[in-house]
N, C-alpha and C positions, 0 to 999 in steps of 0.2 A: 231378766234376760229376755231379749227379743225372740220372736218366732223363728228367725233364720240364723241365729247366732252361730250355729254349728257349721255354717257354710263360709267359705273363703270368698268374699265378694271381690277382693282385688284380683283373685284368680279368674273369677267369672268375667270381669271386665277385660282382662288380658285375653281370655278365650274369645270374647266378643270381637275384640280388635283383630285377632288372628283370623277369624272367619271373614271379617270385612276385608282385610288385606288379601285374603285368598279369593276374594270376589265370590263368596259363598253366601248368597242372600238367605237361603234356607237355614244355614248354620247361624247366621245373625239372628234370625227369627226364633231359633230353638232356645235362645237364652232368655226368652220371655214366656210368661205364663200364658195359657190358652186364652184367658180373659184379661190380659194386661191392658191397662189404659195408658196411652201415650199421647202427650200433648206436644206438638211440634209446630213451629211457625208455618211450615208448608201445608198444614192441614187447616181446613176452615173450622174444624171443631176437633176435640180429642177423639182419637181412634181407639177401638177396642179389638184386641186379639193379635195373633202373630202375623196374619196376612198383611195388614197395612205396614208392619215393620219390614217384612220381607219385600214388599212392593217398593217401599221407599229406598231400601238398600239397593235393590235392583235398578231403580231409576238412576242412582248415582253411578253404579257400575256401568250402565249402558251409556250414560252421558260422558263419563270420564273413564275409558277403558283401562287406563293406568292408575286409577284412583288408589290412594294410599292414605292411611291414617296413622298418626303418631300420638301416642299418649304423652301428655305433658305433666299431668298431675292426677292422682287418684287418691281420694280420701274416703275412708270407710269407717263405719261403726257397725253395731250389731245387725241393723236392718237396712242400712242406707249406703249409697255411694255418691260422691260428687266427683265428676270427671271433667277435666279439661283436655282437649285434644286439638290437633291441627289436621285438616283434610287438604290434600292437594292432588292435582291431576290435570291433564290437558282436556279441556272441555271440547270434545270432538264429536259428540252425538247429541241429539235432542234430550233435554231434561224434562221428563214427563212428571208433572206434579198434579195433585188434586185440583189446584187452582189454575192450571193451564200448562202449556208446553213452551219452554224457552229454547230458542234455536242455538246451535253450537257456535262458538267463536273461533275455535282452533287455538286459543290461547290457554296458557297454564293458569289455573286458579289455585289460590292458597287462602284458606280461611280458618278462623278459630271457631270451635264448637264447645259448648259446655252442656252437660246434662246431669240431672239429679234423679236418682232412681231409688225406689224402695223394693226390697226383696221379700218374697213370701217364704213360707216354711220349706218349700222344695228347693230354694236357692235360685229361683228364676225371678226375673223382674216382673213385678205386679203393677207398678206405676212409674212413669218416667216423664220428666219435663225437660225439653231441649231448647237451647238458645244458640243462635248463630251470630257471627259478625256480619250482619246484613249490609251495613254501610261499606265494609271492606269489600264484600262481594260486588256491590253496585259500582264502586269505584273501578274495580277490575273489569267488569263488563263494559263500563263506559269507555275505558281506555281501549278495549278491544273493538268497540263500535263507536268511534268518535262521530259527533253530529256533523253533517255536511251542510255547508252554508251557501 
């Protein structure tokens, strides 16, 4: 039996989503171990700790003040979770990422996200890998800013 089998990972994911939807970046970060490793396409390299998780959540909250996530599918086993979700909101503020700042469009964005996480003995995320529908996001941004000829 795995190290964190006594924890309900589906409930942990539900709590994570509730914190995100409440625009509580600190609450999102609290679901992660102090030394969690998170690999996200927005990062140039995997990040360690709660602060990058909190900062990333806050970046989305700032960029899309009405941001909301909806869980599509959650699959768990004794130490892991695979999650599909949709994020949507009006892109009204700058999106500050480690790779640069994207200006707001004023248009609604809706995109798919998947992440795979491993839980430690305390029931917090110790490792996570995130994936986005980057092509879908780019199409929406292109529609919001058509090229001028």
